[in-house]
GUVOZA-570861 format. One line per 2 residues: number of its first residue (from 0); their letters; for each residue x, y, z of N, C-alpha, C, O, CB. Coordinates in Angstrom, 2 decimals. Last residue first. Glycine has a CB too. Layout:
NUM) A) X/Y/Z/X/Y/Z/X/Y/Z/X/Y/Z/X/Y/Z; ...
REM end
This chain:
182) PP) 93.96/-5.37/22.23/94.24/-6.31/20.88/93.05/-6.20/19.89/93.06/-6.82/18.83/94.40/-8.00/21.29; 94.06/-2.03/23.24/93.62/-3.31/23.28/93.81/-4.04/21.86/93.81/-3.53/20.73/92.20/-3.27/23.74
180) GN) 97.25/-0.29/23.24/95.77/-0.30/23.08/95.36/-1.72/23.23/96.23/-2.59/23.35/95.28/0.28/21.68; 99.97/-0.07/23.87/99.57/0.44/22.56/98.24/0.05/22.24/97.93/0.02/21.05/100.45/-0.01/21.50
178) YT) 101.86/1.45/26.25/100.82/0.46/25.96/100.32/0.97/24.81/100.18/2.18/24.62/99.75/0.22/27.02; 103.73/2.66/27.44/103.64/2.90/26.14/102.76/1.90/25.60/102.96/1.52/24.44/104.90/2.95/25.52
176) PD) 103.90/2.09/30.28/103.34/3.47/29.91/103.37/3.60/28.27/103.02/4.69/27.81/104.29/4.73/30.66; 102.80/-1.41/30.86/103.89/-0.39/30.63/103.35/0.93/30.10/102.30/0.87/29.46/104.94/-0.94/29.62
174) DG) 100.82/-2.80/31.51/102.14/-3.61/31.46/103.15/-2.26/31.26/104.33/-2.35/31.62/102.22/-4.92/30.02; 97.93/-1.90/31.14/98.99/-1.88/32.43/100.20/-2.19/32.47/100.81/-1.90/33.50/98.71/-2.59/33.34
172) PV) 97.20/-4.66/28.84/96.79/-3.36/29.79/97.60/-3.08/30.91/97.96/-4.00/31.65/95.42/-3.48/30.39; 99.26/-5.60/26.30/98.82/-5.90/27.69/98.43/-4.69/28.45/99.24/-3.79/28.69/99.87/-6.60/28.44
170) FN) 100.48/-5.34/24.08/99.04/-5.07/24.13/98.56/-5.33/25.47/97.35/-5.23/25.68/98.26/-5.90/23.13; 103.43/-3.95/22.57/102.94/-4.67/23.83/101.36/-4.15/23.85/101.00/-2.99/23.70/103.90/-4.20/25.35
168) KG) 105.71/-4.70/19.95/104.51/-3.81/20.46/104.07/-4.53/21.55/104.28/-5.75/21.56/103.30/-3.55/19.42; 109.29/-4.89/20.26/108.03/-4.97/19.54/107.12/-4.19/20.37/107.43/-3.33/21.19/107.51/-6.43/19.31
166) RV) 112.73/-6.06/19.81/111.76/-4.97/20.36/110.30/-5.29/19.69/110.25/-5.92/18.64/112.31/-3.34/19.95; 114.82/-8.62/20.60/113.77/-8.09/19.75/112.84/-7.16/20.27/112.13/-7.52/21.22/113.06/-9.06/19.26
164) DY) 117.30/-10.66/20.29/117.02/-9.43/21.14/116.06/-8.63/20.26/116.48/-8.03/19.27/118.41/-8.55/21.54; 118.69/-14.00/20.40/117.53/-13.02/19.85/117.68/-11.69/20.77/118.16/-11.77/21.90/115.84/-13.76/20.02
162) TC) 120.63/-16.62/19.07/120.34/-15.74/20.10/119.27/-14.63/19.43/119.09/-14.47/18.23/121.76/-15.09/20.69; 120.76/-20.28/18.67/120.35/-18.89/18.11/120.29/-17.89/19.28/119.94/-18.29/20.39/118.87/-18.94/17.35
160) EL) 121.77/-23.26/17.60/121.92/-22.25/18.58/121.84/-20.98/18.09/122.62/-20.52/17.26/123.06/-22.35/19.24; 120.70/-26.42/16.55/120.66/-24.88/16.11/120.85/-24.25/17.49/120.19/-24.64/18.45/119.14/-24.34/15.29
158) HS) 121.30/-29.42/14.81/121.26/-28.79/15.99/121.30/-27.24/15.69/121.87/-26.83/14.68/122.40/-29.29/16.87; 120.58/-33.02/13.98/120.95/-31.56/13.54/120.62/-30.71/14.87/119.90/-31.11/15.78/119.98/-30.99/12.11
156) GD) 119.61/-35.51/14.60/120.75/-35.17/15.28/121.28/-33.78/14.89/122.33/-33.38/15.39/121.74/-36.20/15.07; 116.97/-35.94/13.51/118.09/-36.43/12.79/119.42/-36.10/13.46/120.41/-36.45/12.83/118.07/-35.88/11.44
154) EF) 115.32/-34.63/15.30/115.50/-36.05/15.50/116.52/-36.64/14.44/116.87/-37.81/14.56/114.09/-36.78/15.40; 117.08/-31.62/16.72/116.15/-32.28/15.71/116.55/-33.82/15.82/117.62/-34.26/16.23/116.36/-31.64/14.08
152) LA) 116.86/-29.12/19.29/117.65/-30.42/18.90/116.70/-31.14/17.85/115.52/-31.25/18.17/117.98/-31.45/20.30; 117.85/-25.72/19.97/116.89/-26.85/19.49/117.81/-28.03/18.77/118.85/-28.01/18.10/115.70/-26.20/18.33
150) DL) 117.94/-23.08/21.74/118.92/-24.29/21.52/118.12/-25.48/21.18/117.74/-26.22/22.09/119.81/-24.62/22.83; 117.91/-19.71/21.98/117.25/-20.98/21.98/118.22/-22.07/21.29/119.08/-21.83/20.45/115.83/-20.85/21.21
148) KG) 117.82/-16.90/24.20/118.67/-17.75/23.49/117.82/-19.11/23.06/117.04/-19.54/23.91/119.96/-18.05/24.42; 116.94/-13.33/24.71/117.35/-14.72/25.06/118.16/-15.54/24.14/119.03/-15.06/23.42/116.23/-15.46/25.29
146) EL) 114.60/-10.83/25.05/116.06/-11.23/24.72/116.36/-12.60/25.26/115.93/-12.88/26.38/117.11/-10.20/25.32; 112.19/-8.56/24.19/112.43/-9.94/24.45/113.96/-10.18/24.22/114.50/-9.72/23.22/111.52/-10.85/23.52
144) NN) 110.32/-5.67/25.06/111.62/-6.33/24.59/111.88/-7.70/24.98/111.76/-7.97/26.17/112.75/-5.61/25.04; 108.46/-4.30/26.25/108.48/-4.21/24.75/109.51/-4.85/24.23/109.74/-4.73/23.03/108.53/-2.92/24.23
142) AD) 108.38/-4.69/29.10/107.26/-4.39/28.51/107.35/-4.59/26.75/106.38/-4.98/26.09/106.96/-2.92/29.02; 110.92/-7.53/29.29/110.29/-6.34/29.63/109.03/-6.13/28.95/108.51/-7.03/28.30/111.12/-5.29/29.40
140) AL) 112.77/-10.04/29.58/111.48/-9.74/29.07/110.77/-8.74/29.73/110.04/-9.02/30.69/110.71/-10.83/29.05; 115.80/-11.65/29.20/115.04/-10.27/29.44/113.81/-10.38/28.88/113.71/-10.80/27.72/115.72/-9.01/28.84
138) KV) 116.10/-14.24/28.75/116.96/-13.67/29.52/116.52/-12.38/30.03/116.80/-12.02/31.17/118.10/-13.59/28.89; 114.73/-17.35/28.18/114.26/-16.00/28.27/115.23/-15.23/29.22/115.20/-15.52/30.42/112.77/-15.96/28.77
136) TV) 115.62/-19.94/26.21/116.13/-19.18/27.39/115.59/-17.75/27.22/115.92/-17.04/26.27/117.77/-19.19/27.50; 114.38/-22.89/25.15/114.46/-21.42/24.90/114.75/-20.92/26.36/114.26/-21.35/27.40/113.04/-20.75/24.21
134) TG) 115.89/-26.13/24.50/115.28/-25.12/25.30/115.30/-23.72/24.56/116.03/-23.44/23.62/116.01/-25.05/26.66; 115.47/-29.46/23.53/116.11/-28.18/23.34/115.44/-27.22/24.42/114.51/-27.61/25.13/115.92/-27.63/21.79
132) GS) 114.01/-31.94/20.90/114.37/-31.44/22.38/114.97/-29.91/22.21/114.99/-29.28/21.16/115.61/-32.54/23.16; 113.30/-32.57/18.60/113.23/-33.62/19.52/113.53/-33.10/20.87/113.31/-33.78/21.87/114.14/-34.72/19.17
130) LA) 111.29/-31.58/15.65/112.00/-31.12/16.82/112.01/-32.27/17.93/110.96/-32.86/18.21/111.33/-29.77/17.35; 111.63/-33.25/12.41/110.82/-33.02/13.84/111.73/-32.54/14.85/112.85/-33.03/14.95/110.12/-34.38/14.45
128) PA) 113.57/-31.69/9.88/113.14/-32.83/10.61/112.48/-32.34/11.94/112.72/-31.25/12.45/114.36/-33.80/10.88; 112.83/-29.44/7.19/113.09/-29.48/8.59/112.71/-30.90/9.25/111.54/-31.25/9.15/112.29/-28.33/9.24
126) NA) 112.78/-28.64/4.52/113.13/-30.00/4.79/113.47/-30.21/6.15/114.32/-31.05/6.42/114.20/-30.44/4.00; 112.41/-25.93/4.36/111.17/-26.78/4.21/111.60/-28.22/4.70/110.76/-28.93/5.26/110.60/-26.80/2.60
124) PT) 114.12/-23.78/7.03/114.04/-24.45/5.53/112.71/-25.54/5.80/112.18/-25.89/6.86/115.78/-25.40/5.00; 111.04/-22.06/7.13/112.22/-22.60/6.26/113.38/-22.87/7.39/113.47/-22.24/8.44/112.75/-21.40/4.98
122) EL) 109.21/-22.19/9.27/108.76/-22.06/8.00/109.77/-22.45/7.00/109.41/-23.14/6.05/108.32/-20.77/7.80; 108.88/-24.06/12.22/109.87/-23.84/11.22/109.11/-23.44/9.86/108.42/-24.31/9.33/110.78/-25.16/11.06
120) KW) 107.17/-23.36/15.14/106.94/-23.63/13.74/108.04/-23.17/12.89/108.21/-21.96/12.77/105.71/-23.04/13.30; 105.79/-23.81/18.13/107.09/-23.70/17.49/106.87/-24.17/16.14/106.42/-25.30/15.96/108.21/-24.48/18.19
118) IS) 104.11/-22.79/20.95/103.97/-22.89/19.35/105.28/-22.72/18.89/105.93/-21.70/19.14/102.99/-21.78/18.63; 104.53/-22.60/23.69/103.21/-23.29/23.17/103.19/-23.38/21.60/102.29/-24.01/21.04/101.86/-22.42/23.67
116) VG) 106.70/-22.89/26.07/106.70/-22.35/24.58/105.56/-23.28/24.00/105.68/-24.50/23.88/108.31/-22.53/23.68; 105.94/-21.22/29.30/106.36/-22.33/28.33/106.08/-21.88/26.92/105.45/-20.87/26.58/105.58/-23.73/28.62
114) GN) 105.75/-20.38/32.90/105.81/-20.13/31.41/106.04/-21.48/30.57/106.28/-22.58/31.07/107.02/-19.10/31.11; 105.23/-20.69/35.53/106.46/-21.25/35.03/106.75/-20.65/33.50/107.88/-20.52/33.04/106.33/-22.90/35.06
112) QP) 102.75/-19.71/36.06/103.84/-18.81/36.34/105.05/-19.25/35.86/105.97/-18.44/35.72/103.98/-18.56/37.69; 101.14/-22.10/35.17/101.30/-20.98/34.33/102.27/-19.90/34.68/102.66/-19.16/33.77/100.11/-20.42/34.20
110) PR) 102.57/-25.34/35.88/102.01/-24.06/36.45/102.17/-22.87/35.32/103.20/-22.76/34.66/102.86/-23.64/37.90; 101.87/-28.09/33.93/102.89/-27.06/34.12/102.04/-25.72/34.85/101.03/-25.22/34.36/103.63/-26.68/32.54
108) RH) 99.84/-30.10/32.95/100.57/-29.91/34.61/101.26/-28.72/34.95/101.27/-28.31/36.11/101.73/-30.96/34.95; 99.95/-29.67/30.44/98.58/-29.45/31.36/98.84/-29.42/32.83/98.19/-28.83/33.69/97.48/-30.66/31.14
106) WE) 102.55/-30.40/29.60/101.99/-29.03/29.47/100.79/-28.57/30.42/100.66/-27.49/30.98/101.53/-28.90/28.08; 102.42/-33.14/30.43/103.47/-32.20/30.95/102.82/-30.67/30.94/102.63/-29.94/31.91/104.90/-32.31/29.96
104) EE) 100.52/-34.09/28.63/100.19/-34.13/30.00/101.14/-33.23/30.90/100.73/-32.67/31.92/100.23/-35.58/30.44; 101.75/-33.68/26.20/100.53/-32.87/26.49/100.11/-32.93/27.90/99.44/-32.02/28.39/99.40/-33.29/25.65
102) TM) 105.40/-33.17/26.71/104.05/-34.10/26.47/102.81/-33.20/26.57/102.91/-32.05/27.00/103.89/-35.38/27.65; 107.34/-30.72/25.18/106.85/-31.36/26.28/105.64/-32.26/25.94/104.98/-32.04/24.93/106.52/-30.36/27.30
100) VL) 110.26/-29.26/23.91/109.46/-30.19/23.83/108.90/-30.69/25.09/109.64/-31.07/26.00/110.02/-31.05/23.18; 111.54/-26.98/24.90/110.87/-26.96/23.55/110.04/-28.07/23.48/108.97/-27.86/22.92/111.81/-26.97/22.38
98) PL) 111.35/-25.60/28.33/111.67/-26.64/27.44/110.94/-26.55/26.03/109.80/-26.08/26.00/111.34/-27.92/28.12; 113.10/-22.72/29.19/111.93/-23.33/28.90/111.87/-24.40/27.98/112.30/-24.22/26.84/111.16/-22.47/28.52
96) ET) 114.87/-20.83/31.60/114.91/-21.93/30.61/113.48/-22.69/30.50/112.85/-23.14/31.45/116.08/-22.97/31.06; 115.22/-17.52/32.55/114.50/-18.80/32.74/114.66/-19.61/31.46/114.58/-19.06/30.36/112.97/-18.58/33.08
94) TD) 116.63/-14.59/34.12/116.78/-15.76/33.30/115.92/-17.07/33.44/115.97/-17.67/34.52/118.05/-16.10/33.47; 113.52/-13.08/35.44/114.87/-13.39/35.48/115.13/-14.35/34.36/114.22/-14.88/33.72/115.28/-13.93/36.81
92) QE) 111.00/-12.53/35.80/111.60/-11.65/34.90/113.05/-12.04/34.86/113.80/-11.31/34.22/111.38/-10.19/35.28; 108.46/-14.65/36.63/109.81/-14.18/36.88/110.32/-13.63/35.80/110.11/-14.21/34.74/110.68/-15.13/37.30
90) AP) 106.45/-15.81/35.06/106.11/-14.79/35.83/107.46/-13.97/36.42/107.42/-12.75/36.63/105.20/-15.39/36.91; 107.06/-16.59/31.54/107.13/-16.73/33.18/106.71/-15.63/33.89/106.60/-14.54/33.34/108.50/-16.96/33.72
88) LK) 105.04/-16.33/28.57/106.28/-15.77/29.49/106.12/-16.07/30.92/105.06/-15.78/31.47/106.45/-14.19/29.40; 104.70/-18.37/26.37/103.79/-17.90/27.32/104.66/-17.63/28.38/105.06/-18.54/29.10/102.65/-18.83/27.68
86) IE) 105.66/-18.00/23.18/106.12/-18.11/24.48/105.12/-17.56/25.44/104.73/-16.40/25.34/107.40/-17.47/24.61; 105.51/-18.88/19.78/104.69/-18.26/21.05/105.27/-18.86/22.33/105.33/-20.08/22.50/103.00/-18.63/21.01
84) ML) 107.26/-18.64/16.95/107.19/-19.06/18.17/106.28/-18.48/19.02/106.31/-17.26/18.92/108.26/-18.98/18.65; 108.43/-19.19/13.58/107.37/-18.46/14.46/107.23/-19.56/15.79/107.12/-20.78/15.76/105.73/-18.20/13.51
82) LR) 111.39/-18.69/11.67/110.80/-19.35/12.81/109.66/-18.64/13.41/109.86/-17.49/13.78/111.78/-19.56/13.81; 113.46/-19.35/9.03/112.36/-18.68/9.42/111.59/-19.33/10.55/111.17/-20.48/10.39/111.55/-18.49/8.31
80) LA) 116.50/-19.34/7.79/115.80/-19.90/8.75/114.71/-18.90/9.31/114.98/-17.86/9.91/116.73/-20.39/9.76; 117.32/-17.86/5.45/117.71/-19.24/5.42/116.82/-19.88/6.64/116.41/-21.02/6.42/119.40/-19.41/5.61
78) GE) 116.85/-15.01/5.56/115.70/-15.89/5.27/115.94/-17.47/5.36/115.00/-18.26/5.35/115.23/-15.54/3.87; 119.35/-13.97/6.16/118.66/-13.54/4.95/117.56/-14.56/4.61/117.39/-14.92/3.45/119.68/-13.37/3.75
76) GY) 120.02/-15.11/8.63/120.68/-15.52/7.50/119.95/-15.31/6.12/119.91/-16.13/5.20/121.00/-16.87/7.69; 116.69/-15.54/10.30/118.14/-15.44/10.19/118.82/-15.77/8.99/118.33/-16.65/8.26/118.70/-16.18/11.10
74) SL) 113.77/-14.39/12.04/114.56/-14.88/10.46/116.05/-14.51/10.73/116.49/-13.47/11.23/113.93/-13.86/8.82; 111.18/-14.95/14.00/112.53/-14.76/13.92/112.95/-15.16/12.49/112.50/-16.14/11.90/113.25/-15.53/15.01
72) QL) 108.41/-13.75/15.62/108.78/-13.94/14.24/110.28/-13.87/13.92/110.71/-12.76/13.59/108.08/-12.94/13.44; 106.96/-14.31/18.63/108.08/-13.95/18.10/108.18/-14.63/16.53/108.04/-15.84/16.32/109.20/-14.36/19.11
70) WA) 104.65/-13.37/20.78/104.71/-13.96/19.55/106.00/-13.51/18.73/106.03/-12.39/18.22/103.45/-13.64/18.84; 104.12/-13.95/24.15/105.04/-13.39/23.24/105.32/-14.01/21.83/106.07/-14.97/21.69/106.21/-13.35/23.91
68) GR) 101.62/-13.57/26.44/102.07/-14.20/25.39/102.85/-13.44/24.58/102.46/-12.33/24.24/101.14/-14.69/24.74; 101.15/-13.31/29.95/101.61/-12.43/28.73/102.18/-13.43/27.85/103.10/-14.14/28.26/102.72/-11.23/29.07
66) VH) 98.06/-14.87/31.10/99.55/-14.63/31.11/100.12/-13.65/29.73/99.47/-13.41/28.72/100.29/-16.21/31.08; 95.38/-16.06/32.95/96.11/-15.10/31.83/97.37/-14.80/32.07/97.77/-14.47/33.19/95.52/-13.80/31.63
64) AS) 94.09/-19.19/33.35/95.13/-18.25/34.03/95.49/-17.46/32.93/95.91/-18.03/31.93/96.45/-18.95/34.72; 92.61/-21.37/32.81/92.18/-20.06/32.32/93.05/-18.91/32.91/92.62/-17.75/32.89/90.69/-19.84/32.66
62) QN) 93.42/-24.26/31.34/93.74/-23.38/32.45/93.51/-21.93/31.86/94.00/-21.44/30.84/95.27/-23.63/33.03; 92.83/-25.74/29.07/92.27/-26.24/30.38/92.58/-25.40/31.51/92.11/-25.69/32.62/92.76/-27.59/30.69
60) AS) 94.24/-24.36/27.20/92.78/-24.58/26.98/92.13/-25.03/28.30/90.97/-24.70/28.57/92.54/-25.67/25.83; 96.61/-22.07/28.83/96.27/-23.34/28.07/94.61/-23.59/28.15/93.89/-23.09/29.01/97.14/-24.68/28.78
58) FT) 96.86/-19.31/29.53/97.96/-20.16/29.42/97.76/-21.64/28.62/98.62/-22.19/27.93/98.39/-20.37/30.85; 95.42/-16.98/27.54/95.33/-17.96/28.43/96.33/-18.71/28.36/96.84/-18.92/27.26/94.31/-18.63/28.36
56) TP) 96.83/-13.49/27.02/96.32/-14.86/26.43/96.10/-15.90/27.82/96.54/-15.62/28.94/97.62/-15.57/25.23; 97.99/-10.35/25.83/97.21/-11.07/26.94/96.76/-12.27/26.42/96.25/-12.19/25.30/96.02/-10.32/27.50
54) QI) 101.14/-9.91/23.98/99.33/-9.74/24.19/98.96/-10.68/25.24/99.60/-11.70/25.46/98.28/-10.19/22.71; 103.41/-8.63/22.09/103.15/-9.25/23.47/101.68/-8.93/23.59/101.16/-7.84/23.33/104.09/-8.61/24.75
52) TL) 105.44/-9.37/19.21/104.28/-8.84/19.77/103.94/-9.69/21.02/104.06/-10.92/21.13/103.15/-8.81/18.74; 108.21/-8.96/17.19/107.63/-9.33/18.56/106.44/-8.75/18.95/106.42/-7.52/19.02/108.50/-9.04/19.58
50) SS) 110.26/-9.87/14.53/109.30/-9.04/15.16/108.88/-9.74/16.59/109.21/-10.87/16.95/108.03/-8.83/14.13; 112.54/-9.46/11.66/112.19/-10.13/12.85/111.28/-9.37/13.82/111.54/-8.17/13.94/113.39/-10.49/13.52
48) DG) 113.43/-7.99/9.64/112.12/-8.10/9.66/111.69/-9.12/10.90/110.52/-9.49/11.01/111.67/-8.56/8.27; 116.23/-8.02/9.85/115.52/-6.87/10.15/114.00/-7.04/10.41/113.40/-6.36/11.24/115.73/-5.96/9.09
46) DI) 117.73/-11.27/10.88/117.22/-10.35/10.07/116.43/-9.24/10.35/115.74/-9.47/11.35/116.68/-10.90/9.38; 120.58/-12.26/12.85/119.00/-12.00/12.72/118.84/-10.93/11.60/119.60/-9.98/11.42/118.28/-11.41/14.21
44) DG) 123.08/-13.59/10.82/122.70/-12.58/11.77/121.42/-12.69/11.60/120.93/-13.09/10.54/123.21/-11.20/11.62; 124.07/-17.14/10.40/124.04/-15.59/10.03/123.32/-14.95/11.16/122.99/-15.52/12.21/123.25/-15.22/8.57
42) QI) 123.78/-20.12/9.32/124.80/-19.35/9.67/124.39/-17.88/9.54/124.39/-17.44/8.38/125.97/-19.70/8.88; 122.69/-23.36/8.60/122.10/-22.07/8.96/123.42/-21.20/9.74/123.96/-21.72/10.72/120.64/-22.34/10.03
40) RT) 122.62/-25.92/6.13/123.48/-25.30/7.20/122.92/-23.75/7.23/122.74/-23.06/6.23/125.22/-25.41/6.81; 120.44/-28.57/5.84/120.61/-27.15/5.66/121.53/-26.54/6.79/121.33/-26.61/8.00/119.21/-26.46/5.65
38) GG) 119.55/-31.13/6.28/120.74/-30.90/5.64/121.10/-29.49/5.39/122.09/-29.27/4.69/120.72/-31.57/4.48; 118.28/-30.29/9.59/118.30/-31.43/8.18/119.58/-31.28/7.72/120.58/-31.28/8.43/117.20/-31.13/6.78
36) VT) 119.78/-27.76/10.24/118.52/-28.22/10.29/118.36/-29.05/9.16/118.31/-28.67/7.99/117.56/-27.19/10.35; 122.82/-26.49/12.06/121.92/-27.15/10.87/120.64/-27.68/11.27/120.39/-28.01/12.43/122.63/-28.33/10.19
34) GD) 124.25/-23.49/13.13/123.85/-24.87/13.14/123.39/-25.49/11.91/123.59/-24.98/10.81/122.89/-25.04/14.04; 123.59/-20.30/14.60/124.58/-21.12/13.91/124.01/-22.61/14.11/123.39/-22.90/15.13/126.15/-20.88/14.54
32) CR) 122.46/-16.91/14.57/122.08/-18.35/14.62/123.08/-19.16/13.95/123.45/-18.84/12.82/120.75/-18.60/14.00; 122.17/-13.86/16.48/122.74/-14.65/15.74/122.41/-16.07/15.68/122.04/-16.55/16.74/123.82/-14.50/15.99
30) GS) 121.00/-10.57/16.96/121.22/-11.90/17.43/121.67/-12.62/16.24/121.58/-12.12/15.12/120.00/-12.54/18.08; 118.48/-7.76/17.06/119.91/-8.26/17.00/120.21/-9.74/17.56/119.64/-10.07/18.61/120.78/-7.27/17.81
28) PG) 116.32/-5.48/15.52/116.60/-6.71/16.36/118.12/-7.11/16.24/118.82/-6.72/15.31/115.65/-7.96/15.87; 117.21/-2.01/15.83/116.58/-3.09/15.27/116.91/-4.36/16.15/117.57/-4.35/17.18/117.00/-3.24/13.79
26) CG) 118.55/0.25/16.77/117.35/-0.16/17.58/116.68/-1.49/16.92/115.68/-1.98/17.45/116.25/1.10/17.63; 120.47/1.43/15.50/121.03/0.30/16.34/119.90/-0.34/17.05/120.08/-1.28/17.82/122.11/0.77/17.39
24) TL) 119.55/3.61/14.34/119.83/2.50/13.31/120.07/1.23/14.15/119.92/0.11/13.65/121.15/2.84/12.32; 119.72/5.40/16.09/118.56/4.98/15.81/118.60/3.59/15.02/117.78/2.68/15.12/117.91/6.03/15.14
22) LG) 122.28/6.02/16.23/121.74/5.56/17.42/120.40/4.86/17.07/120.03/3.86/17.69/121.57/6.70/18.42; 122.60/7.62/13.84/123.37/6.39/14.08/122.78/5.55/15.19/122.81/4.33/15.04/124.82/6.73/14.42
20) AG) 120.89/9.75/14.41/120.58/8.89/13.31/121.31/7.54/13.37/120.77/6.49/13.02/120.89/9.58/12.04; 122.41/11.04/16.44/121.16/10.56/16.71/120.65/9.62/15.62/119.95/8.68/15.99/120.27/11.67/16.91
18) LL) 124.66/11.69/14.99/124.75/10.81/16.20/123.45/10.25/16.49/123.34/9.06/16.78/125.27/11.54/17.43; 123.45/13.58/13.16/124.29/12.46/12.70/124.42/11.48/13.74/124.30/10.32/13.37/125.64/12.91/12.26
16) LC) 122.47/15.59/14.98/121.76/14.74/14.31/122.37/13.56/13.52/121.64/12.59/13.29/121.10/15.45/13.58; 125.15/16.47/16.08/124.08/15.71/16.88/123.04/15.01/16.24/122.64/13.95/16.71/123.42/16.55/17.69
14) LV) 126.19/17.64/13.82/126.86/16.32/14.75/125.82/15.64/15.54/125.69/14.41/15.61/128.04/16.83/15.91; 124.48/19.48/13.66/124.71/18.51/12.47/125.31/17.49/12.95/124.99/16.38/12.53/125.48/18.98/11.34
12) GR) 124.90/21.23/15.76/123.52/20.63/15.62/123.69/19.38/14.49/122.97/18.39/14.58/122.36/21.88/15.09; 127.44/21.81/15.55/127.28/21.05/16.56/125.91/20.33/16.49/125.68/19.22/16.96/127.48/21.83/17.71
10) RV) 127.40/23.45/13.10/128.26/22.27/13.09/127.75/21.25/14.31/127.65/20.04/14.09/129.87/22.75/13.30; 125.79/25.30/14.38/125.37/24.69/13.32/126.05/23.32/13.09/125.43/22.27/12.93/125.53/25.56/12.28
8) GP) 126.83/27.00/16.66/126.05/25.83/16.80/125.49/25.01/15.58/124.75/24.07/15.82/125.01/26.20/17.54; 127.12/30.02/14.89/127.52/29.20/16.06/126.63/28.13/16.35/125.45/28.47/16.27/127.64/29.99/17.25
6) PD) 127.08/29.93/11.36/126.73/30.60/12.58/126.80/29.57/13.68/126.57/28.38/13.44/125.34/31.26/12.50; 128.97/30.33/8.86/128.99/29.19/9.87/128.46/29.76/11.16/129.27/30.07/12.03/130.48/28.57/10.09
4) FF) 129.28/31.00/5.53/128.55/31.48/6.73/128.51/30.26/7.50/128.10/29.22/6.99/127.10/32.11/6.46; 132.52/31.54/4.18/131.45/30.51/4.33/130.84/30.95/5.61/131.50/31.24/6.60/131.97/28.95/4.37
2) PA) 133.53/34.74/2.80/133.71/33.56/3.65/132.27/32.74/3.80/131.17/33.23/3.58/134.29/34.07/5.12; 133.26/35.96/-0.65/132.89/35.95/0.77/133.05/34.63/1.67/132.70/33.54/1.22/131.50/36.33/0.82
0) M) 135.76/37.20/-2.43/134.87/36.24/-2.27/134.51/36.14/-0.63/135.28/36.23/0.33/135.48/34.93/-2.92
REM end
């Protein structure tokens, strides 16, 4: 019987391929959400279909300042919580807390460089009470990645704490060498 053929480096190559595949699977979104929304308990990890798109946008209708707008679609606990959010990213790339609830007057007086949450929409659960307060913390905002935490309070006293770390596409010219082209 002939011995098994094992040219030098084959085992090493296979090992490198397996290691590389393992690293690639770790590139998806990460985070966790715990709390309640209305009568619905939310507890689970971020779902793989969560996404991020960064594109140029104006800060508000009465301010023509252009900022980086981050569209986040976050899903937790196998769809138990689905959230759409647009964050007008702050100029500082350091940890920044942004209020979830502002009056229209506060929004219009807010300097664009401070950033803000312009859209917050819970798709599920359907019985969600109105948002009454809270913050979104942007911990890291680089060209293709957004990481942070949200702490949401609802009118019925329910409360959510969620973390997110999501990579996505960037459509802001000159923001980064992996720029994906105009929107």
